[in-house]
Backbone as a printed PyTorch tensor [residue, N CA C, xyz], in Angstrom:
tensor([[[  0.8370,  -1.1800,   0.0000],
         [  0.0000,   0.0000,   0.0000],
         [  0.8800,   1.2410,   0.0000]],

        [[  0.2810,   2.3560,  -0.3540],
         [  1.0550,   3.5920,  -0.3750],
         [  1.2980,   4.0830,   1.0380]],

        [[  2.4410,   4.6880,   1.2240],
         [  2.8400,   5.1800,   2.5290],
         [  2.6140,   6.6920,   2.5870]],

        [[  2.0380,   7.1540,   3.6920],
         [  1.8160,   8.5810,   3.8950],
         [  2.9550,   9.1150,   4.7650]],

        [[  3.7390,  10.0520,   4.2200],
         [  4.8540,  10.6380,   4.9560],
         [  4.3470,  11.5890,   6.0390]],

        [[  5.2160,  11.9290,   6.9830],
         [  4.8410,  12.8140,   8.0860],
         [  4.4000,  14.1930,   7.6000]],

        [[  4.9350,  14.6450,   6.4570],
         [  4.5550,  15.9570,   5.9350],
         [  3.2220,  15.9240,   5.1660]],

        [[  2.5590,  14.7560,   5.1130],
         [  1.2490,  14.6450,   4.4880],
         [  1.2780,  14.2670,   3.0210]],

        [[  2.4300,  14.0410,   2.4490],
         [  2.5040,  13.6320,   1.0500],
         [  2.5530,  12.1100,   0.9750]],

        [[  2.1490,  11.6040,  -0.1780],
         [  2.1300,  10.1570,  -0.3800],
         [  3.4010,   9.7110,  -1.0810]],

        [[  3.8110,   8.4950,  -0.8000],
         [  4.9620,   7.9110,  -1.4820],
         [  4.6340,   7.7740,  -2.9630]],

        [[  5.6420,   7.9220,  -3.8050],
         [  5.4340,   7.8500,  -5.2540],
         [  5.0590,   6.4420,  -5.7030]],

        [[  5.5590,   5.4440,  -5.0000],
         [  5.3460,   4.0660,  -5.4110],
         [  4.8170,   3.2690,  -4.2240]],

        [[  3.8420,   2.3910,  -4.4920],
         [  3.2940,   1.5470,  -3.4350],
         [  4.2730,   0.4190,  -3.1150]],

        [[  4.3330,   0.0440,  -1.8420],
         [  5.2120,  -1.0440,  -1.3930],
         [  4.3420,  -2.2090,  -0.9340]],

        [[  4.3400,  -3.2660,  -1.7140],
         [  3.5410,  -4.4410,  -1.3890],
         [  4.3960,  -5.5790,  -0.8200]],

        [[  5.6410,  -5.3010,  -0.4850],
         [  6.5460,  -6.3630,  -0.0390],
         [  6.1050,  -6.9860,   1.2850]],

        [[  5.3900,  -6.2440,   2.1100],
         [  4.9690,  -6.7960,   3.3930],
         [  3.6110,  -7.4850,   3.3160]],

        [[  2.9440,  -7.4470,   2.1610],
         [  1.6480,  -8.0960,   2.0080],
         [  1.8440,  -9.5980,   1.8610]],

        [[  1.0290, -10.3580,   2.5430],
         [  1.0910, -11.8140,   2.5040],
         [ -0.2990, -12.3670,   2.2530]],

        [[ -0.3890, -13.5100,   1.5930],
         [ -1.6980, -14.1500,   1.4130],
         [ -2.3090, -14.5020,   2.7680]],

        [[ -3.6340, -14.5690,   2.8140],
         [ -4.3230, -14.8970,   4.0510],
         [ -3.9470, -16.3000,   4.4990]],

        [[ -3.9150, -17.2470,   3.5680],
         [ -3.5400, -18.6140,   3.8840],
         [ -2.3130, -18.9540,   3.0410]],

        [[ -1.1630, -19.0460,   3.6640],
         [  0.1010, -19.2340,   2.9440],
         [  0.0890, -20.5260,   2.1330]],

        [[ -0.5810, -21.5690,   2.6300],
         [ -0.5590, -22.8510,   1.9260],
         [ -1.4610, -22.8620,   0.6970]],

        [[ -2.3390, -21.8970,   0.5800],
         [ -3.2410, -21.8560,  -0.5690],
         [ -2.5090, -21.3990,  -1.8140]],

        [[ -2.9910, -21.8590,  -2.9250],
         [ -2.4190, -21.4070,  -4.1860],
         [ -2.9640, -20.0240,  -4.5140]],

        [[ -2.3270, -19.3530,  -5.4460],
         [ -2.7560, -18.0100,  -5.8600],
         [ -4.1770, -18.0570,  -6.4100]],

        [[ -4.5160, -19.1050,  -7.1710],
         [ -5.8470, -19.2310,  -7.7600],
         [ -6.9120, -19.3020,  -6.6670]],

        [[ -6.6550, -20.0740,  -5.6030],
         [ -7.6050, -20.1700,  -4.4910],
         [ -7.7960, -18.8210,  -3.8100]],

        [[ -6.7130, -18.0830,  -3.6610],
         [ -6.7920, -16.7600,  -3.0250],
         [ -7.6260, -15.8190,  -3.8750]],

        [[ -7.3890, -15.8350,  -5.1930],
         [ -8.1560, -14.9660,  -6.0800],
         [ -9.6360, -15.3360,  -6.0680]],

        [[ -9.9230, -16.6320,  -6.0390],
         [-11.3130, -17.0910,  -5.9910],
         [-11.9720, -16.6510,  -4.6920]],

        [[-11.2670, -16.8210,  -3.5720],
         [-11.8080, -16.4250,  -2.2790],
         [-12.0260, -14.9070,  -2.2270]],

        [[-11.0810, -14.1470,  -2.7690],
         [-11.2250, -12.6880,  -2.7790],
         [-12.4140, -12.2750,  -3.6450]],

        [[-12.5740, -12.9380,  -4.7960],
         [-13.6940, -12.6260,  -5.6780],
         [-15.0180, -12.9330,  -4.9880]],

        [[-15.1090, -14.0900,  -4.3010],
         [-16.3370, -14.4430,  -3.5890],
         [-16.6240, -13.4450,  -2.4750]],

        [[-15.5900, -13.0270,  -1.7670],
         [-15.7820, -12.0480,  -0.6860],
         [-16.2420, -10.7070,  -1.2560]],

        [[-15.6490, -10.3120,  -2.3770],
         [-16.0590,  -9.0690,  -3.0370],
         [-17.5190,  -9.1590,  -3.4710]],

        [[-17.9150, -10.2920,  -4.0310],
         [-19.2910, -10.4860,  -4.4770],
         [-20.2570, -10.4320,  -3.2950]],

        [[-19.9020, -11.0730,  -2.1880],
         [-20.7510, -11.0420,  -0.9920],
         [-20.8640,  -9.6190,  -0.4360]],

        [[-19.7630,  -8.8740,  -0.4470],
         [-19.8000,  -7.4810,   0.0200],
         [-20.6880,  -6.6220,  -0.8810]],

        [[-20.6020,  -6.8470,  -2.1900],
         [-21.4300,  -6.0940,  -3.1420],
         [-22.9090,  -6.4130,  -2.9350]],

        [[-23.2320,  -7.6930,  -2.7220],
         [-24.6220,  -8.0840,  -2.4620],
         [-25.1300,  -7.4440,  -1.1800]],

        [[-24.3060,  -7.4510,  -0.1480],
         [-24.6980,  -6.8520,   1.1290],
         [-24.9590,  -5.3600,   0.9720]],

        [[-24.0620,  -4.6730,   0.2960],
         [-24.2260,  -3.2350,   0.0700],
         [-25.4880,  -2.9520,  -0.7460]],

        [[-25.7390,  -3.7630,  -1.7520],
         [-26.9390,  -3.6230,  -2.5750],
         [-28.1970,  -3.8420,  -1.7380]],

        [[-28.1920,  -4.8640,  -0.8850],
         [-29.3430,  -5.1370,  -0.0240],
         [-29.5720,  -4.0090,   0.9770]],

        [[-28.5020,  -3.4860,   1.5400],
         [-28.6220,  -2.3720,   2.4830],
         [-29.2190,  -1.1510,   1.7770]],

        [[-28.7280,  -0.8460,   0.5970],
         [-29.2480,   0.2950,  -0.1660],
         [-30.7160,   0.1310,  -0.5110]],

        [[-31.1130,  -1.0630,  -0.9860],
         [-32.5150,  -1.3090,  -1.3110],
         [-33.3980,  -1.2540,  -0.0570]],

        [[-32.8840,  -1.7430,   1.0620],
         [-33.6600,  -1.7230,   2.3030],
         [-33.8880,  -0.2940,   2.7820]],

        [[-32.8370,   0.5150,   2.7900],
         [-32.9770,   1.9200,   3.2040],
         [-33.9450,   2.6430,   2.2770]],

        [[-33.8010,   2.4050,   0.9910],
         [-34.6920,   3.0210,   0.0120],
         [-36.1390,   2.5920,   0.2540]],

        [[-36.3570,   1.3110,   0.4810],
         [-37.7120,   0.8040,   0.7040],
         [-38.3220,   1.3900,   1.9710]],

        [[-37.5430,   1.4790,   3.0290],
         [-38.0530,   2.0620,   4.2720],
         [-38.4510,   3.5230,   4.0820]],

        [[-37.6220,   4.2840,   3.4030],
         [-37.9360,   5.6990,   3.1450],
         [-39.1670,   5.8360,   2.2520]],

        [[-39.2880,   4.9630,   1.2620],
         [-40.4460,   5.0090,   0.3700],
         [-41.7390,   4.6540,   1.1090]],

        [[-41.6710,   3.6530,   1.9770],
         [-42.8560,   3.2850,   2.7560],
         [-43.2570,   4.4390,   3.6750]],

        [[-42.2780,   5.1080,   4.2690],
         [-42.5590,   6.2670,   5.1090],
         [-43.2390,   7.3700,   4.2960]],

        [[-42.7130,   7.6490,   3.1060],
         [-43.3100,   8.6700,   2.2390],
         [-44.7280,   8.2730,   1.8380]],

        [[-44.9210,   6.9980,   1.5040],
         [-46.2420,   6.5100,   1.1200],
         [-47.2300,   6.6850,   2.2730]],

        [[-46.7790,   6.3610,   3.4890],
         [-47.6290,   6.5040,   4.6740],
         [-47.9880,   7.9660,   4.9090]],

        [[-47.0420,   8.8570,   4.6750],
         [-47.3390,  10.2920,   4.8190],
         [-48.4080,  10.7340,   3.8270]],

        [[-48.2820,  10.2960,   2.5880],
         [-49.2960,  10.6400,   1.5830],
         [-50.6610,  10.1010,   2.0040]],

        [[-50.6850,   8.9010,   2.5700],
         [-51.9550,   8.3090,   2.9900],
         [-52.5340,   9.0270,   4.2010]],

        [[-51.6860,   9.4280,   5.1140],
         [-52.1340,  10.0450,   6.3670],
         [-52.5860,  11.4970,   6.1780]],

        [[-51.8600,  12.2430,   5.3780],
         [-52.1420,  13.6660,   5.2020],
         [-53.1640,  13.8860,   4.0880]],

        [[-54.4010,  13.7110,   4.4260],
         [-55.4690,  13.8530,   3.4410],
         [-55.6030,  15.2960,   2.9430]],

        [[-55.1380,  16.2480,   3.7320],
         [-55.2710,  17.6600,   3.3630],
         [-54.3960,  18.0450,   2.1690]],

        [[-53.4030,  17.2440,   1.8480],
         [-52.5190,  17.5950,   0.7260],
         [-52.8840,  16.8580,  -0.5600]],

        [[-54.0280,  16.1920,  -0.5590],
         [-54.4190,  15.4300,  -1.7410],
         [-54.8330,  16.3550,  -2.8750]],

        [[-54.1570,  16.1950,  -3.9780],
         [-54.4870,  16.8930,  -5.2130],
         [-53.9070,  16.0470,  -6.3380]],

        [[-54.1520,  16.4070,  -7.5670],
         [-53.6650,  15.6040,  -8.6910],
         [-52.1470,  15.4650,  -8.6560]],

        [[-51.4600,  16.5640,  -8.4090],
         [-49.9900,  16.5220,  -8.3800],
         [-49.4780,  15.5490,  -7.3250]],

        [[-50.0310,  15.6360,  -6.1160],
         [-49.5780,  14.7390,  -5.0510],
         [-50.0400,  13.3040,  -5.2690]],

        [[-51.1880,  13.1190,  -5.9100],
         [-51.6110,  11.7610,  -6.2590],
         [-50.6460,  11.1340,  -7.2660]],

        [[-50.1440,  11.9460,  -8.1700],
         [-49.1400,  11.4530,  -9.1220],
         [-47.8660,  11.0790,  -8.3720]],

        [[-47.4270,  11.9270,  -7.4570],
         [-46.2450,  11.5910,  -6.6330],
         [-46.4820,  10.3000,  -5.8620]],

        [[-47.6650,  10.1770,  -5.3060],
         [-48.0050,   9.0120,  -4.4980],
         [-47.9100,   7.7370,  -5.3250]],

        [[-48.4050,   7.7850,  -6.5470],
         [-48.3230,   6.6180,  -7.4240],
         [-46.8890,   6.3220,  -7.8370]],

        [[-46.1020,   7.3630,  -8.0490],
         [-44.6890,   7.1420,  -8.3630],
         [-43.9940,   6.4490,  -7.1950]],

        [[-44.2580,   6.9070,  -5.9840],
         [-43.6910,   6.2650,  -4.7990],
         [-44.1480,   4.8060,  -4.7220]],

        [[-45.4270,   4.5690,  -5.0270],
         [-45.9470,   3.1940,  -5.0020],
         [-45.2060,   2.2980,  -5.9940]],

        [[-44.9040,   2.8290,  -7.1810],
         [-44.1870,   1.9950,  -8.1600],
         [-42.7810,   1.6650,  -7.6810]],

        [[-42.1460,   2.6220,  -7.0120],
         [-40.8130,   2.3350,  -6.4810],
         [-40.8730,   1.3040,  -5.3530]],

        [[-41.9120,   1.3690,  -4.5350],
         [-42.0820,   0.3590,  -3.4780],
         [-42.2860,  -1.0150,  -4.1090]],

        [[-43.1570,  -1.0870,  -5.0960],
         [-43.4010,  -2.3640,  -5.7700],
         [-42.1510,  -2.8740,  -6.4750]],

        [[-41.3920,  -1.9750,  -7.0790],
         [-40.1600,  -2.3580,  -7.7660],
         [-39.1370,  -2.9000,  -6.7690]],

        [[-38.9510,  -2.2060,  -5.6550],
         [-37.9990,  -2.6810,  -4.6440],
         [-38.4450,  -4.0100,  -4.0470]],

        [[-39.7330,  -4.1370,  -3.7600],
         [-40.2520,  -5.3870,  -3.2000],
         [-40.0690,  -6.5390,  -4.1880]],

        [[-40.3870,  -6.2930,  -5.4460],
         [-40.2000,  -7.3530,  -6.4470],
         [-38.7260,  -7.6880,  -6.6250]],

        [[-37.8530,  -6.7030,  -6.4370],
         [-36.4170,  -6.9730,  -6.5380],
         [-35.9890,  -7.9330,  -5.4240]],

        [[-36.4590,  -7.6940,  -4.1910],
         [-36.1240,  -8.5930,  -3.0820],
         [-36.6660,  -9.9970,  -3.3290]],

        [[-37.9000, -10.0830,  -3.8040],
         [-38.4840, -11.4040,  -4.0780],
         [-37.7240, -12.1000,  -5.2000]],

        [[-37.3580, -11.3460,  -6.2210],
         [-36.5900, -11.9230,  -7.3310],
         [-35.2590, -12.4780,  -6.8460]],

        [[-34.6200, -11.7880,  -5.9180],
         [-33.3440, -12.2730,  -5.3790],
         [-33.5130, -13.6260,  -4.6900]],

        [[-34.6780, -13.8530,  -4.1060],
         [-34.9380, -15.1370,  -3.4420],
         [-35.3700, -16.2190,  -4.4250]],

        [[-36.1410, -15.8370,  -5.4360],
         [-36.7000, -16.8090,  -6.3760],
         [-35.6620, -17.2720,  -7.3930]],

        [[-34.9010, -16.3140,  -7.9170],
         [-33.9640, -16.6380,  -8.9960],
         [-32.6770, -17.1880,  -8.4080]],

        [[-32.3970, -18.4340,  -8.7500],
         [-31.1240, -19.0540,  -8.4090],
         [-30.7160, -19.9270,  -9.5840]],

        [[-29.5950, -20.5560,  -9.4660],
         [-29.0680, -21.3460, -10.5900],
         [-30.0690, -22.4150, -11.0080]],

        [[-30.6800, -23.0920, -10.0430],
         [-31.6010, -24.1820, -10.3640],
         [-32.8580, -23.6850, -11.0740]],

        [[-33.4560, -22.5830, -10.5920],
         [-34.6700, -22.0790, -11.2430],
         [-34.3720, -21.5430, -12.6390]],

        [[-33.1860, -21.0000, -12.8220],
         [-32.8140, -20.5270, -14.1660],
         [-32.6390, -21.7150, -15.1000]],

        [[-31.9640, -22.7650, -14.6360],
         [-31.7810, -23.9560, -15.4670],
         [-33.1040, -24.6570, -15.7460]],

        [[-33.9950, -24.7100, -14.7550],
         [-35.3040, -25.3500, -14.9320],
         [-36.2550, -24.5010, -15.7590]],

        [[-35.9710, -23.2130, -15.8910],
         [-36.8450, -22.2790, -16.6030],
         [-38.2510, -22.3300, -16.0130]],

        [[-38.3140, -22.3130, -14.6790],
         [-39.5850, -22.4850, -13.9750],
         [-40.5350, -21.3260, -14.2280]],

        [[-41.8360, -21.6170, -14.1680],
         [-42.8510, -20.6030, -14.4530],
         [-42.8210, -19.4810, -13.4390]],

        [[-42.5730, -19.8090, -12.1560],
         [-42.5750, -18.7550, -11.1430],
         [-41.3550, -17.8450, -11.2750]],

        [[-40.2600, -18.3700, -11.7710],
         [-39.0840, -17.5270, -12.0290],
         [-39.3930, -16.5580, -13.1750]],

        [[-39.9880, -17.0720, -14.2420],
         [-40.3510, -16.2240, -15.3770],
         [-41.4120, -15.1940, -14.9730]],

        [[-42.3530, -15.6140, -14.1380],
         [-43.3890, -14.6800, -13.6680],
         [-42.7660, -13.5600, -12.8360]],

        [[-41.8040, -13.8970, -11.9900],
         [-41.1680, -12.8760, -11.1520],
         [-40.3400, -11.9120, -11.9910]],

        [[-39.6300, -12.4320, -12.9810],
         [-38.8610, -11.5700, -13.8820],
         [-39.8150, -10.6490, -14.6490]],

        [[-40.9550, -11.1870, -15.0820],
         [-41.9450, -10.3860, -15.8000],
         [-42.5020,  -9.2780, -14.8980]],

        [[-42.8620,  -9.6210, -13.6610],
         [-43.3520,  -8.6080, -12.7210],
         [-42.2940,  -7.5470, -12.4400]],

        [[-41.0730,  -7.9930, -12.2700],
         [-39.9650,  -7.0600, -12.0250],
         [-39.8320,  -6.0820, -13.2000]],

        [[-39.8990,  -6.5910, -14.4130],
         [-39.8200,  -5.7260, -15.5970],
         [-41.0410,  -4.7990, -15.6920]],

        [[-42.2140,  -5.3090, -15.3330],
         [-43.4120,  -4.4640, -15.3530],
         [-43.2720,  -3.3090, -14.3710]],

        [[-42.8470,  -3.5970, -13.1520],
         [-42.7230,  -2.5290, -12.1560],
         [-41.6270,  -1.5350, -12.5330]],

        [[-40.5760,  -2.0200, -13.1670],
         [-39.5430,  -1.1030, -13.6650],
         [-40.1420,  -0.1850, -14.7370]],

        [[-40.9520,  -0.7550, -15.6150],
         [-41.6060,   0.0470, -16.6580],
         [-42.5710,   1.0630, -16.0650]],

        [[-43.3210,   0.6440, -15.0360],
         [-44.2520,   1.5990, -14.4280],
         [-43.5020,   2.7620, -13.7840]],

        [[-42.2990,   2.4950, -13.2540],
         [-41.4790,   3.5920, -12.7270],
         [-41.2610,   4.6470, -13.7980]],

        [[-40.8600,   4.2110, -14.9680],
         [-40.5640,   5.1520, -16.0400],
         [-41.8320,   5.8520, -16.5310]],

        [[-42.9280,   5.1240, -16.6290],
         [-44.1560,   5.7540, -17.0960],
         [-44.7000,   6.7550, -16.0830]],

        [[-44.5510,   6.4750, -14.7810],
         [-44.9960,   7.4720, -13.7990],
         [-44.0620,   8.6780, -13.7750]],

        [[-42.7860,   8.4770, -14.0660],
         [-41.8970,   9.6430, -14.2110],
         [-42.3140,  10.4620, -15.4290]],

        [[-42.7080,   9.7570, -16.5020],
         [-43.2300,  10.4450, -17.6820],
         [-44.4940,  11.2280, -17.3270]],

        [[-45.3820,  10.6120, -16.5390],
         [-46.6130,  11.2850, -16.1170],
         [-46.2920,  12.5500, -15.3130]],

        [[-45.2730,  12.4580, -14.4490],
         [-44.8430,  13.6600, -13.6970],
         [-44.4770,  14.7720, -14.6710]],

        [[-43.6760,  14.4470, -15.6660],
         [-43.2670,  15.4470, -16.6560],
         [-44.4250,  15.9430, -17.4960]],

        [[-45.3090,  15.0370, -17.8730],
         [-46.4850,  15.4090, -18.6580],
         [-47.3730,  16.3710, -17.8750]],

        [[-47.5790,  16.0810, -16.6160],
         [-48.4010,  16.9470, -15.7690],
         [-47.7790,  18.3470, -15.6560]],

        [[-46.4660,  18.3990, -15.4400],
         [-45.7870,  19.6970, -15.3650],
         [-45.8870,  20.4480, -16.6870]],

        [[-45.6950,  19.7270, -17.7840],
         [-45.7770,  20.3630, -19.1010],
         [-47.1680,  20.9510, -19.3320]],

        [[-48.1890,  20.1710, -19.0280],
         [-49.5580,  20.6530, -19.2300],
         [-49.8360,  21.8750, -18.3650]],

        [[-49.3600,  21.8530, -17.1330],
         [-49.5940,  23.0000, -16.2480],
         [-48.8370,  24.2420, -16.6910]],

        [[-47.6620,  24.0600, -17.2660],
         [-46.8870,  25.2210, -17.7140],
         [-47.3440,  25.6990, -19.0860]],

        [[-47.4990,  24.7760, -20.0280],
         [-47.8580,  25.1520, -21.3910],
         [-49.2920,  25.6720, -21.4860]],

        [[-50.1410,  25.1780, -20.6200],
         [-51.5440,  25.5870, -20.6560],
         [-51.9430,  26.1940, -19.3080]],

        [[-51.1010,  27.0920, -18.8250],
         [-51.2920,  27.6620, -17.4860],
         [-52.6080,  28.4150, -17.3430]],

        [[-53.0620,  29.0370, -18.4040],
         [-54.2680,  29.8610, -18.3010],
         [-55.5030,  29.1660, -18.8590]],

        [[-55.3500,  27.9000, -19.1790],
         [-56.4750,  27.1370, -19.6980],
         [-57.2170,  26.4730, -18.5400]],

        [[-58.5030,  26.3150, -18.7150],
         [-59.2820,  25.6360, -17.6750],
         [-59.3870,  24.1380, -17.9490]],

        [[-58.9330,  23.7080, -19.1140],
         [-58.9730,  22.2830, -19.4490],
         [-57.8790,  21.5410, -18.6920]],

        [[-58.2720,  20.5570, -17.9550],
         [-57.3240,  19.7370, -17.2120],
         [-57.7090,  18.2800, -17.4020]],

        [[-56.7100,  17.4280, -17.3740],
         [-56.9850,  15.9970, -17.4280],
         [-57.4140,  15.5220, -16.0510]],

        [[-58.3030,  14.5730, -16.0450],
         [-58.6860,  13.9390, -14.7920],
         [-57.5530,  12.9970, -14.3690]],

        [[-57.4690,  12.7090, -13.0820],
         [-56.4080,  11.8530, -12.5970],
         [-56.4330,  10.4780, -13.2370]],

        [[-57.6030,   9.9720, -13.5750],
         [-57.6750,   8.6220, -14.1320],
         [-56.9250,   8.5190, -15.4600]],

        [[-56.8220,   9.6140, -16.2030],
         [-56.0480,   9.6020, -17.4580],
         [-54.5710,   9.3740, -17.1460]],

        [[-54.0660,  10.0670, -16.1390],
         [-52.6880,   9.8710, -15.7320],
         [-52.4690,   8.4450, -15.2070]],

        [[-53.4500,   7.9410, -14.4590],
         [-53.3490,   6.5820, -13.9210],
         [-53.3060,   5.5470, -15.0450]],

        [[-54.0920,   5.7670, -16.0740],
         [-54.0800,   4.8460, -17.2200],
         [-52.7020,   4.8330, -17.8950]],

        [[-52.1120,   6.0090, -18.0370],
         [-50.7770,   6.0780, -18.6430],
         [-49.7560,   5.3950, -17.7340]],

        [[-49.7990,   5.6900, -16.4510],
         [-48.7910,   5.1620, -15.5310],
         [-48.8670,   3.6740, -15.2990]],

        [[-50.0960,   3.1480, -15.1570],
         [-50.2460,   1.7300, -14.8160],
         [-50.5390,   0.8520, -16.0300]],

        [[-51.2360,   1.3710, -17.0270],
         [-51.6730,   0.5250, -18.1460],
         [-50.7840,   0.5950, -19.3820]],

        [[-50.1350,   1.7200, -19.6170],
         [-49.2810,   1.8320, -20.8060],
         [-48.1400,   0.8040, -20.8280]],

        [[-47.5710,   0.4080, -19.6790],
         [-46.5280,  -0.6220, -19.7270],
         [-47.0370,  -2.0170, -20.1040]],

        [[-48.3380,  -2.2670, -19.9660],
         [-48.8730,  -3.6130, -20.2000],
         [-48.6100,  -4.1100, -21.6210]],

        [[-48.9060,  -3.3380, -22.6770],
         [-48.6140,  -3.8580, -24.0160],
         [-47.1190,  -4.0700, -24.2700]],

        [[-46.2990,  -3.2370, -23.6610],
         [-44.8490,  -3.3920, -23.8330],
         [-44.3790,  -4.6930, -23.1850]],

        [[-44.8260,  -4.9380, -21.9650],
         [-44.4370,  -6.1650, -21.2560],
         [-45.0530,  -7.3800, -21.9400]],

        [[-46.2720,  -7.2510, -22.4310],
         [-46.9100,  -8.3610, -23.1500],
         [-46.1150,  -8.7140, -24.4050]],

        [[-45.7010,  -7.7110, -25.1490],
         [-44.8810,  -7.9590, -26.3460],
         [-43.5540,  -8.6060, -25.9610]],

        [[-42.9560,  -8.1590, -24.8620],
         [-41.6940,  -8.7390, -24.4020],
         [-41.8870, -10.2040, -24.0250]],

        [[-42.9800, -10.5130, -23.3060],
         [-43.2610, -11.9040, -22.9080],
         [-43.4620, -12.7700, -24.1440]],

        [[-44.2340, -12.2900, -25.1040],
         [-44.4510, -13.0550, -26.3380],
         [-43.1440, -13.2930, -27.0820]],

        [[-42.3060, -12.2840, -27.1650],
         [-41.0090, -12.4440, -27.8330],
         [-40.1550, -13.4700, -27.0970]],

        [[-40.1610, -13.4250, -25.7760],
         [-39.3770, -14.3910, -24.9990],
         [-39.9220, -15.8070, -25.1790]],

        [[-41.2410, -15.9660, -25.1360],
         [-41.8480, -17.2940, -25.2820],
         [-41.5450, -17.8700, -26.6620]],

        [[-41.6480, -17.0380, -27.6790],
         [-41.4790, -17.5320, -29.0470],
         [-40.0170, -17.6420, -29.4800]],

        [[-39.1580, -16.7780, -28.9800],
         [-37.7870, -16.7300, -29.4960],
         [-36.7080, -17.1900, -28.5210]],

        [[-36.9480, -17.0530, -27.2380],
         [-35.9010, -17.3810, -26.2720],
         [-36.5210, -17.8640, -24.9580]],

        [[-37.2460, -18.9540, -25.0360],
         [-37.9410, -19.4720, -23.8510],
         [-37.0110, -20.3830, -23.0620]],

        [[-35.9740, -19.7940, -22.5080],
         [-35.0040, -20.5470, -21.7160],
         [-34.3350, -19.6190, -20.7110]],

        [[-33.6860, -20.2150, -19.7330],
         [-32.8920, -19.4470, -18.7880],
         [-33.6730, -18.4420, -17.9730]],

        [[-34.9600, -18.7160, -17.7330],
         [-35.7970, -17.8380, -16.9120],
         [-35.8660, -16.4340, -17.4950]],

        [[-35.6260, -16.2890, -18.7680],
         [-35.7340, -15.0220, -19.4920],
         [-34.7630, -13.9510, -18.9950]],

        [[-33.6510, -14.3640, -18.3890],
         [-32.7110, -13.3500, -17.9180],
         [-31.3790, -13.4100, -18.6580]],

        [[-31.2170, -14.3300, -19.5540],
         [-29.9770, -14.3710, -20.3300],
         [-29.9750, -13.2220, -21.3260]],

        [[-28.8300, -12.6000, -21.4650],
         [-28.7500, -11.4800, -22.3930],
         [-28.1360, -11.8800, -23.7290]],

        [[-27.5200, -13.0480, -23.7920],
         [-26.9290, -13.4790, -25.0620],
         [-28.0070, -14.0610, -25.9550]],

        [[-27.8350, -13.9110, -27.2750],
         [-28.8250, -14.3460, -28.2340],
         [-28.8480, -15.8140, -28.3840]]])
């Protein structure tokens, strides 16, 4: 590792001469494999911690929207639905982590494919509700002096229903062209 001198500057070259493998009797390949597995476990842990913190904050925000009835309006209802899609997306991500494993991917099980499909649907709804947020802002700015406004159900149809044909087309393409590997393989 690099050495920090007393004056606060770093050494020009790192000195690794004092570094030793964790298990001297292990081969270099075993050490690299163990380090890779440890890195992967650390990455999974960090990812789980991030998703958990995000989910907790989203549930808190959702509860606030539900509790504070005085702030209900179209704009906040749109925010509320966006928060709901993120909650559903995070929840489906956790379930997918439990459902998808090597065996379910090899078996191409229906519940694995269903979970991947739901995960993709909730990801799509995230984007469509973000689009709805932008659409609502655009309509309010571009037509600021107009009395014509869309009802909330129009926004809800875009946010929740517009992803359905996209996901349906994706499922049909997967069933007809690549019905293997639980639909998560990226190679053709």
